[in-house]
DRENDO-1510 file (C-alpha; in Angstrom, 1 decimal, always signed):
<recs>
REC; n; res; u; v; w
REC; 1; UNK; +8.9; -27.3; -6.7 .
REC; 2; UNK; +8.7; -25.0; -3.7 .
REC; 3; UNK; +6.5; -21.9; -3.6 .
REC; 4; UNK; +9.6; -19.6; -3.1 .
REC; 5; UNK; +11.0; -21.0; -6.4 .
REC; 6; UNK; +8.0; -19.8; -8.5 .
REC; 7; UNK; +8.3; -16.9; -10.9 .
REC; 8; UNK; +5.6; -14.4; -11.8 .
REC; 9; UNK; +3.4; -15.6; -14.7 .
REC; 10; UNK; +3.5; -13.6; -17.9 .
REC; 11; UNK; +0.7; -11.0; -17.8 .
REC; 12; UNK; +0.4; -11.0; -14.1 .
REC; 13; UNK; +0.6; -7.7; -12.1 .
REC; 14; UNK; +0.7; -6.4; -8.6 .
REC; 15; UNK; -2.6; -5.1; -7.4 .
REC; 16; UNK; -3.0; -2.9; -4.3 .
REC; 17; UNK; -6.0; -2.3; -2.1 .
REC; 18; UNK; -5.8; +0.5; +0.4 .
REC; 19; UNK; -7.4; -0.1; +3.8 .
REC; 20; UNK; -7.5; +3.1; +5.8 .
REC; 21; UNK; -9.0; +6.6; +6.1 .
REC; 22; UNK; -8.0; +9.3; +3.7 .
REC; 23; UNK; -8.4; +12.8; +5.3 .
REC; 24; UNK; -7.1; +16.3; +4.7 .
REC; 25; UNK; -7.1; +19.5; +6.6 .
REC; 26; UNK; -7.5; +23.0; +5.3 .
REC; 27; UNK; -8.7; +24.7; +8.4 .
REC; 28; UNK; -11.3; +22.0; +8.9 .
REC; 29; UNK; -11.0; +18.2; +8.5 .
REC; 30; UNK; -12.4; +16.5; +5.4 .
REC; 31; UNK; -12.7; +12.9; +4.6 .
REC; 32; UNK; -12.1; +11.6; +1.0 .
REC; 33; UNK; -12.7; +7.9; +1.8 .
REC; 34; UNK; -12.8; +5.4; +4.7 .
REC; 35; UNK; -12.1; +1.8; +3.8 .
REC; 36; UNK; -11.1; +0.7; +7.3 .
REC; 37; UNK; -12.4; -2.6; +8.6 .
REC; 38; UNK; -14.6; -2.2; +11.6 .
REC; 39; UNK; -13.8; -4.2; +14.8 .
REC; 40; UNK; -15.2; -7.7; +14.6 .
REC; 41; UNK; -15.6; -7.4; +10.8 .
REC; 42; UNK; -13.6; -9.0; +8.0 .
REC; 43; UNK; -12.8; -8.3; +4.4 .
REC; 44; UNK; -12.3; -10.8; +1.5 .
REC; 45; UNK; -10.1; -10.1; -1.5 .
REC; 46; UNK; -10.9; -12.0; -4.7 .
REC; 47; UNK; -9.3; -11.8; -8.1 .
REC; 48; UNK; -10.0; -13.5; -11.3 .
REC; 49; UNK; -6.9; -14.0; -13.4 .
REC; 50; UNK; -7.5; -13.7; -17.1 .
REC; 51; UNK; -4.7; -11.7; -18.8 .
REC; 52; UNK; -1.6; -13.2; -20.4 .
REC; 53; UNK; -0.7; -16.6; -19.0 .
REC; 54; UNK; -2.1; -16.0; -15.6 .
REC; 55; UNK; -4.6; -18.9; -16.0 .
REC; 56; UNK; -1.6; -21.1; -15.6 .
REC; 57; UNK; -0.7; -19.7; -12.2 .
REC; 58; UNK; -0.2; -22.2; -9.4 .
REC; 59; UNK; +0.2; -19.7; -6.5 .
REC; 60; UNK; -0.5; -16.1; -5.5 .
REC; 61; UNK; +1.6; -14.0; -3.2 .
REC; 62; UNK; -0.4; -12.0; -0.7 .
REC; 63; UNK; +1.2; -9.3; +1.4 .
REC; 64; UNK; +0.0; -6.8; +3.9 .
REC; 65; UNK; +2.1; -3.7; +3.8 .
REC; 66; UNK; +1.6; -1.2; +6.6 .
REC; 67; UNK; +2.2; +2.5; +6.1 .
REC; 68; UNK; +1.5; +4.0; +9.6 .
REC; 69; UNK; +2.5; +7.5; +8.6 .
REC; 70; UNK; +0.7; +7.7; +5.2 .
REC; 71; UNK; -1.2; +10.9; +6.2 .
REC; 72; UNK; +2.1; +12.6; +7.1 .
REC; 73; UNK; +3.9; +11.3; +4.0 .
REC; 74; UNK; +1.3; +13.2; +1.9 .
REC; 75; UNK; +1.3; +16.2; +4.1 .
REC; 76; UNK; +5.1; +16.5; +3.9 .
REC; 77; UNK; +5.1; +15.9; +0.1 .
REC; 78; UNK; +2.5; +18.6; -0.3 .
REC; 79; UNK; +4.6; +21.1; +1.7 .
REC; 80; UNK; +7.7; +20.2; -0.3 .
REC; 81; UNK; +5.9; +20.9; -3.5 .
REC; 82; UNK; +5.6; +24.6; -2.5 .
REC; 83; UNK; +8.2; +27.3; -1.8 .
REC; 84; UNK; +10.1; +26.9; +1.4 .
REC; 85; UNK; +13.1; +28.4; +3.0 .
REC; 86; UNK; +16.2; +26.1; +2.8 .
REC; 87; UNK; +16.2; +25.2; +6.5 .
REC; 88; UNK; +12.4; +24.5; +6.4 .
REC; 89; UNK; +12.8; +22.4; +3.3 .
REC; 90; UNK; +15.5; +20.3; +4.9 .
REC; 91; UNK; +13.3; +19.6; +7.9 .
REC; 92; UNK; +10.4; +18.5; +5.7 .
REC; 93; UNK; +12.7; +16.3; +3.7 .
REC; 94; UNK; +14.0; +14.7; +6.9 .
REC; 95; UNK; +10.4; +14.2; +8.1 .
REC; 96; UNK; +9.3; +12.7; +4.8 .
REC; 97; UNK; +12.3; +10.2; +4.8 .
REC; 98; UNK; +11.4; +9.2; +8.4 .
REC; 99; UNK; +7.7; +8.7; +7.5 .
REC; 100; UNK; +8.6; +6.6; +4.5 .
REC; 101; UNK; +11.0; +4.6; +6.6 .
REC; 102; UNK; +8.1; +3.5; +8.8 .
REC; 103; UNK; +6.6; +1.1; +6.2 .
REC; 104; UNK; +6.7; -2.6; +7.1 .
REC; 105; UNK; +5.3; -5.9; +5.9 .
REC; 106; UNK; +2.9; -7.3; +8.5 .
REC; 107; UNK; +2.2; -10.5; +6.7 .
REC; 108; UNK; +3.3; -12.2; +3.5 .
REC; 109; UNK; +2.4; -15.6; +2.3 .
REC; 110; UNK; +2.2; -17.6; -0.9 .
REC; 111; UNK; -1.1; -19.3; -1.4 .
REC; 112; UNK; -1.6; -22.3; -3.7 .
REC; 113; UNK; -4.3; -21.9; -6.3 .
REC; 114; UNK; -6.4; -25.0; -6.8 .
REC; 115; UNK; -6.6; -26.2; -10.4 .
</recs>
């Protein structure tokens, strides 16, 4: 059986870990969190599968999704949640679509799990 033929195990789920800096501006810059990886450093992701039939899993799919305009996505969404003139709303909607369209998968691989 090839890795691409495998199906998700019952009870498995998608887990996301954000690597980045979460900031906001209200006249001054504030930082909520900073999970960036420093130059020359590394990070390790580990997961113990216990729910459902996940103990029977033979592979895990690992993907790195990049959202280069994540800050602006939130900024535009926040603006769109408020009252805006129609022309202004159209511009923010266009900007939000463009920011969301910048997502890409930098790496994806299926990794065999040793028994």
